[in-house]
N, C-alpha and C positions, 0 to 999 in steps of 0.2 A: 617390080617389088612382087615378091612370092606372097600367094595368099592361101597356098593348100595347108591347111592345119597338120597333116600328117606327114608333111615333109620337114616338120620343126625336128623331128629324131632324127631325121637322116643327115640334116644339117648340124646337128649336135652329136657329133660322131664321137667325142669323149663322155663315157658312160658317168663321171662326175658330174658333166655339164647339164647332162638330163637331168641327175637328181637336183641338183641348186634350181633349175628353171622349175621343177614340181614345188619343190619347198617355197621358191617366191611365188609361184602362180596362187597354191592354195592357202599361204597366210595373206595375200591381199595387203599388208603392212610391213614397216622396215623389219628388217633381220640381221642380227649385226654380222659383221664377218667371222667372228669368235663363235656364234651358235651354228653357224653353217659349218667350220670349221670339225666343232664336237660332232656335229651330225654324221660327215663322214671322215672322220680320222686322221683330218691334215690339219695343216698349222694355217693361223689364218693367212699368212702372207700367200700361200696356194691359191685360197679362195680368192684373193685379190687378182692373181694373174689369171686364174680361171674367169672372173668376172671379166676382165678388160679384153678375151679373147670371145666370151660370148657376145660383148656388147656388138660386136661385127655382125658374128652369124643369126643374131636374133633381128639385127637391124633390117635385114633382108625382106622381114615381116611386118615394119613398120612398131617394132617391139623394143623398146628403151626399157635400159637399167638405171634408175635413178640412185643415187647415193648421197647420203648426209653424213658427216664427222659426227662420229661416238653414236651416231643410231644406226647406220648398215644400207643395205641394199633392197629396194621393191621394183616391181614389174610397173611400167607405163604403157599401155595397151592404148590402141589406135580411138577405140569409144567403147562404149558400152555394148555393142555388138559382137565385136570381138573378143571382150571378155566373156562374154555368156557363152559364146559358141566354143572360145578354148576350155572354160573349165566343165562343158558340157561332154567334149571330145577328152579330156584328157582325166577326167574321174575314173576312167578303168586304169589307169596305170596308179603304181604304187611304187614308192622311191625305192622299197627295197628291192624290187625287181626290173626296174628299168634297163638295167644296167646288164641285163642277160640276154643276148641275143640268142644263144645259143636255145636259152628257154622260148622263146617264140618261134625258132625253126621248130625245135620240139613240137609244141603248141597245133604248127600249120601241118608238120605231117600225121600228126593222132586226128584232125578235123579231116584232113584228106583222106585217108584210109578208112575211116568212117561213114564217109559221106560217099565215096566214090562205088561204082557199080562194077568195077572192073580193076585188076591189078595194074599197079602203077611203077615204071619202073624206077630206077635209081637215079639214070640220068635226067628225068622228068622232075624230080625233086630239084635235081643239082639246077635246071633251068629254071624252073619257079621261083627258088630262093636267090637266082643272081649269084649261084656259085660255081667256081670254075671245076672242071673235071677232077681235079688233083683233091678234091676235097670229098673223102669216101663219105662222111658226114657219120662214122664210125662213134661217136661220143652222143649224138644226136638220137640213134637208133636204138642205143642202149635206153635211153631214159626213154624212150618210146616204150619200149618191150616191157620195162618196169611199171610203167604206168598201165599198160595194158593189163598186166599180170594182178594188179587190184580187182581188175573185173572179169578176169579169167577169161581171157583175151587172149589167142597164140594170133603172133604175126608167122606168115608163110612166105618165104623168099624162094624164088625158083629162077636158076638161070634163063635168059632169053625170055620171060615170061611177066616178070614182076614180083610186085609186093602186094599182100593183101592179107585180111586178117580172119580168122575163123574163132565163132564163139557164139553163145546162146543170145537171141535176141533181147531177153530181161536185160541181160548185163550191158549189153551195146547201147540198147536206150537209155540207161543212166550215166554212161558214158559220154554218150552225145549230149545230153544235158549238163553235165559237169564241165563238157569243153565250150560249150556256149559263154558259160561265166559271167557274163555280165548283164545281173539284173538289176538295171535302170531305166528308169521313165524316159531319158534321153539320152543314154550311151547309142555308140554309133552301129548299125547293123551289119556294115561291112567286117568280116573275119577274114579277108582274104583268101576265102575260097568258096565261088560260088555254089557248089554242090550243099557243101554245107549252111552256106547264108540259106538255101531254098529251103532245108527241113524246118525253120525256124521262123519262115517268112510269114507276116502279117501285117495287113493295110494298118496304120499307124492308129487313126482315129476307131477303127475296130479293135484294135488292141486296147485301147483306153475304154471302150465299152465292156470288154469281156472284161477288164480289170474291176470295175465297176461292180459287175456282175458278183463276180467273186469275192469282193471285198462286203458286200452287201449280205450276201450267202455267209460267210464265213461269222460277220458280227450278230449275225442272227442263229446262230447253231451255238453248241456246247463246245465248240472246237477252236483253240486259239493258233495259229501262225506268226511266227516276225514278220517285219515286212520282207525279209532278207527271202525266207522263206515262202512266202504267198507268191511272191516273183517268179522264184523257180518253179512253182506250182503251175502259175501260168504259163509258163514255156512248156511244161509236160502236156498240157491242154491244147496248145497250139501246135504242138510237135504231132500227137494223136489226129488232131482236125486235120491238119495237111494229109497224114496216112489216109484218112478216110477220104479226101476228097481224091485222094489219085487212085482210090478206089485198091488200094492194096489192104491186104488182111493182115493184121497183126498176131499172128500166130505164137503166142506168149507161152513158154514152159516154166511155168513157179517151181521154185525149191519145197518140198514141203512143209509146211508150215505148223507150229503148236498150238495156235489159237484159230477161232473163228472169224475171221475178219468181218463178217457180216453184224456180229455182235457189238460192234464198235460206233462211236458217236461218228467218227471218220468215216464210217461207211455211211450211214444217213447222210452226213454232209453232202457226201460226192455225189449221190445219187440224187439228191433235191439239186447242185448245182447244175448237172448234166442234162436235168430236166428242164431248168429253166433256159440253159442254152439251146435245147433243141427248139425250142417253143421261139426262139428270138434270131436263131442263124442257122444256116446249113453246116454240114459236116459235122455234127456230133451225136451220132447215132452209132453209138460207142455198143461195142460188145461185153460180156461179161467180162473176158480177158481185162480188156481195157479199163475197166471199172473196178477189177480186183487190183490192178498193177497200181490204178491213181488212189486206191484206199490205202495200199502200204507205204506209197510216198506220203501219204498224209499223216498215218501213223508215224513213219520218221522226222516227219516235221512238225507234230504238234510239242506246244509249249506248255508244258504243264507245269502250272505254277500252286495248282490246288492239291493238296497232298491227298483230298479225301476222291480225288480224280484216280488215283492208282490203285485199282482195285482189279482182281480176278473177272468180275463180273463185265468189265469193261475191257480187259484185256486178255484175259483167260492165263494159258501156259507163259504168258509173255512175263508175267510178274515175279516167277517163281526162277526164270532165267535174270532178269534184272537185277533181283534180291541176290542172288550168286556174284552177279558181277559187282554190284555192290561191294557186297562182303570182300570180295578179292580185293578192290580198290583200298578198302579201310585196311585190310589186313597186311597188304603191303606196303603202303604209309605208314600205319602203326610199328612195322618193325624198322622202317628206316627213322621215325622220328624216335623210337623208343618210349612211345607214349602208348596208352590205348586211346583210339578215336571213336571207337563205339562208344561211349559215352554221351557224347554229342548230339541230342536228337535232332535238333535243326540240319547237322551236317548229315546225319542219316538220313533223312527224309529228303533233303535235296540230291543228293547222289542217285536215290532211289528216281527220281523225276528225271534226272541226266541219263539214268541207265536205261529205262524204258526204250528209248526211239534206237540205241545202241543195241537193246537185245535184241530187236527185230531185225537191225542191218548184222549183226553177227549170227541170226538163225541163216540171213540170205547170204551169208560168207559175203557182205558188200561192204568196204573201207569207203563210203560216199560223203560227202558233205560240201558246204560252200565255205569257200573260204577267201575272203574279200579283202582281209587286211584292215578289216577295222577296227580290230579289238585291240585293246589297251596292251600288248605284247611289251610293250616298256615297262609297266607295271610289273610284268612277271620277271624281267630282267632287275628291277629295282629289289626283288626280294631273291637274291640269289639260292637262298638253303631251301626256301619252299619250291622256289622253280626247278632246280635242282632234282628234289624228289618227285615232281611231276613227271621230269623225262624219264627218271629211270622207273617210274611206274607207266610209262606209257613203252618202252620198251619189256616190262616182262608183261604189261597186258598184249601186246602182240604176239610174243612168246609163246605164251598159253592158247589165247584164242583165236589168233589169225587176225584179228581185228587192229587197224591202224588209228588211231586217234588224232583226227583234223586240230589244226591250231585252234577252231573255235572252241572243239571239247576240250581240250587241255587247258583253256582259260576258264572254260565254266570250273572244270575239277579244280584249280587253283583258286578260284573266287571263293568257291564253295570251302575248302580247306582254311583259306586265309580269313574267310569269316569264322570260324572256328577257333583259330588263336586269337583272332578280336575281342570274341566273348569272354576268354579267359580273364577271370580276375586277379590281378596279383597281391598278393599281403602289402599291407603298408604301413609303416609309423607316422605318427602327425609332429609336424616341423613345428618350430617355435621360430617365429621370424622377427627381424627389426626392421622396421622402415627407418632408414637415417636423413632428416627433413634437412637437409643442408637449407633451402630456402624457405624454412617455416613449413609445420605442419599442414597447414592448408595446401601446400603445395605435392603431398602425399595424397590427399584424399582419395583421389580419382584412382589410383594405384590399389590403395585401400580399400575400395569399394568391390574393385574387379578380383581382388584376391580371398574374399569372404563371400561374394558373389559365385564364382566359378570352382571354387577349391576350398569350402570350409570345411568338406571330409578329411583332408590333409593336413589340415591347421589346427595346432592344439592351442596358440597362440599367438597374437600378432601385436606388436608394440611400437609405438613412433618415438624415436630416440634422435635429439641432436648428437653431433660427434663428440661433443664436450660432454655429453650427460654418459655415452660410452666410455670415454676414457677415463669418467670419475668413479665408473662402477667396479667394485673390488673383484667381482667374479663374472664372465659373460655367459648367460645359459641359452645361447641363439645357435639353431643348426645353420639359420641363411640371413643374410643382409642382403636388404633392397633398396637401391636410390635411385635418382632420375639419371639420364642419360650425362648429364654437364659434371657428374659427380667422377668422372673419368680424367677429367683434368687436377682433381685433387689428391693428394697424397693420404688417399684411404687403404689400411692396411686389411677391413677386416674379410676373412675369406670363408665359405665362396661368397662371391657378392654379385649380385647381379643389378643390369643396368637397365632401368626402363626407359625406352625412348619417348617423349614427349610428345611425340607426333601419331603414337597409335589410337586408330580408333578403336572404339569400345571392344566391337567383333572379333578385331587382330590381340586382343590381350588372351585369350582364349590358347592359343596356338603359341603365342610367345612367353607366357607363363609356364607352359607346361614342362619347359624343361628345368624349371626349378625344383619340380616335385619329384625329379628322376630318383635325386637320392633317395627318397622315402623308400622307395622298393627294395631297397638291401641288393643290391647288386653284388657289392662287395663282399656282403657276408656269404652269398650264395653261389656266386659262379668263379671258377678257377681264379687261382690270382696268376697277375699279369707279368711275364717275364719277355725281356729284350735278348737279342743277340746279334750279332753284326754278322754280316754275309763276307766270306773269304771273298776277296777279289777272283782268285780263279774262278769262279763260278759265274764270272761276266761270260764265260767260254765253256761253260758244261751245265746240264741239266741239275735244278737241285736235288739232292741225295735224299728223299722222304725216306728211302727203303732202309737207311741208316738207323732211323729211330726204332725204340722197343718196338711199340707198336706200328706193324702195316697196314691194320684195316682201316684206313683212312677215306672217305669220300674226296673226290678231285676235284674242286669245284673252283670254277674261275670267278673273279669277280674285276669290279673296276670297268669305269667307260672306255678303257683301250687295253682291257685284259692286263691291266699290271699288279693286280693283288692276285695271288693264286691261294686259296683254301683248304688244309686238309685236315677233315673234320673227323673226329670219330665220339658218336655219340654212346657208344658201350664202352667206356675206355675202363680200364683199372686203376686210373690215374688220373689227376684233375690239374690240367695246364694250360694258358694259354699264350702261347709261344708265337713274339713276333720277331720273324727275322728280316734284317734291312742292310743294306749296303752305306756306308758311311759317307761315301759320296753322294747326293741326291740324282747325279746323274745317272750313276751307272744301272745297268738292267742286268738281267739274266737272260741265258741263250734264248731264250723265248717271248722275250720283251718284259719278264716279271720284274718289278721292282719291288716287290714285298711279298713275303710268305706267311702265310699265319697258320699254325699247326696248333687244334684246339683235340684235347684231350678231355672227355666228359663221362660222366656216370650219371645219365637222365634217369634211369630205371622208375620210368611211368611218372616222374616229377616234371608235369607239364608246366607248371610254371616257370621252373628252370630254364627249360627249354625255353619259353617265349622271351624268356629276358635275355638267353644267347642269341638269338636269331633278330631281337631287337638293337644289338650291340653288333652284329656285323651287319644288318641294314643300313645302319649310321655311318660304320665304316665306309660301306660301298656309297653312299650319298655325298659321303666329304672327304674322298681319298686326301687332300690336303691335311686334312685334321689328322690322319694318322702321321702323316711324315713330322707335325709337329710335338706329338705324343713321344716320336720316337726319339728325336732331340732333348725332350724335357726327362724320357725314362719316366712318364708318367704311370701310374700303377694303379690311377683311381677309374673305375669303370665311369664315373661321371665327367670325365672329362671327354671321354668318347662321347656321349648321350647331351650334354650341355649345347645352347645354343651360343650366337655369336656374342650375345650380351652376356654371357657368362665369364667372369674371372676365378680361377683355385685361388 
């Protein structure tokens, strides 16, 4: 029986099997084949076939895959020791990267070149990576070159001599720590390159003690790091300590700065930390250059939560640069959304906090960050219009400033702008509600209480009526009807009607009932009219001809979990239309796999409430693509049909 954990990925040669293994390992609970299929964009049948193959492969390590009808699969490990070791080892991998063997080779080459004291020949790389001589590794070296370019490091390749790198030590050190990558207490220390491992070697007990000193110093200072950044800072300390212990001189040339780093709280924290470490351990006799380097890293790592800390007294000329960067971000996004985003003071402040560390990196001409894949990038994908805007911003920012946002930084900007939209208050009218009391008035008391408790601002009146009372009324003056769940089985013709589940807990009413009040926001009066168009069958084999539309200034946005919805959006159009293009046969798809095309023309003209309404509709369509098909078949022209929950009938 095999016991070496690192061999599991060698045995699981199919990239999809690796991802399934990680998903099961991290869950610890049952995962259905449907959920796994959605994660990997395959069918449940494919997942079942994969599991069958994986059972044999994992059995060599004493790992079983248990299954239960209607519930799914889960891993069964030998014991708690194996469970702990597995999770400690595989926490370094992310499901979206384990299938890229080329990326693993790229990282190995980068580490090897950074830590090698002499040129490395191509055939050495081939042997070390277990590749045959016919594999030129052209793609790998192209990626290596692109990565080094961000750190102003040049690859030198000379025939019969080998491959080496050339660049300033300042950038090389950042690059080395970036490639260490794994900032975890229990992560493996072997990165498959002995020379690179040696750069960051530290006895685990001593490393734990160093970490405690760092954390205590941070806690007692005016500087705050995230936990991930504190781990990165620890690796810088260990790297420079190893430099000193080897009696090397870190002769660092710094780019010209626009502020006095010694006036910062970060400098005070670094000096205090180094003094404590000198008193306790050898190897921390850092010179002025190392102290300056660590201070700059600290400024790039600082977590600026309080706006009052963002002052010229603390950061000098960085504040002016950060303000310019912040204003560029708001200008670009305002142009994209066709609304003025400068008016939201919270967003205005929060973006400056994000831009201060970025401003220093921009001064240093250094696009450097920690991307561990822990950010909820799925949340960004669930907001396709906003996510597209941030992607456009990233491209514009890089073109103007030569700085490339990391995924983490994109996520911070995304959540800041999302907060701005969430704070927008939409005008609404109050609704008149009728509670249909099929089983007597007492049966509706809980529903009535929660409506009045959570949604009183949306209600003009709420009355409890029997069905026969409604039938005997000369005229009905209600916007909405509500009934308990068992009313679905009766012939109730009043519309729109909401069916309340009998087993809802009190805290669940808020989310469940919120859909009832979407119609009070007057989407129908403010948003463009909805129109439906059937796509000609010939477009199953051709691209969709969006260029034939009168207005060609569209943002092309991919939506849907399987990229089956394509949105063409113009927020500065001279006309108002929400066009939905669909195939008559639900199974038909276009040339690139699209099933639906949304062509949306709107004149936003700084109407942020109108923009929020449309974004909400598009997000809802993305979340429930099956709803789109249902509305196509009914030719539904009411926006509330796209926004309503499952318990609402029209």
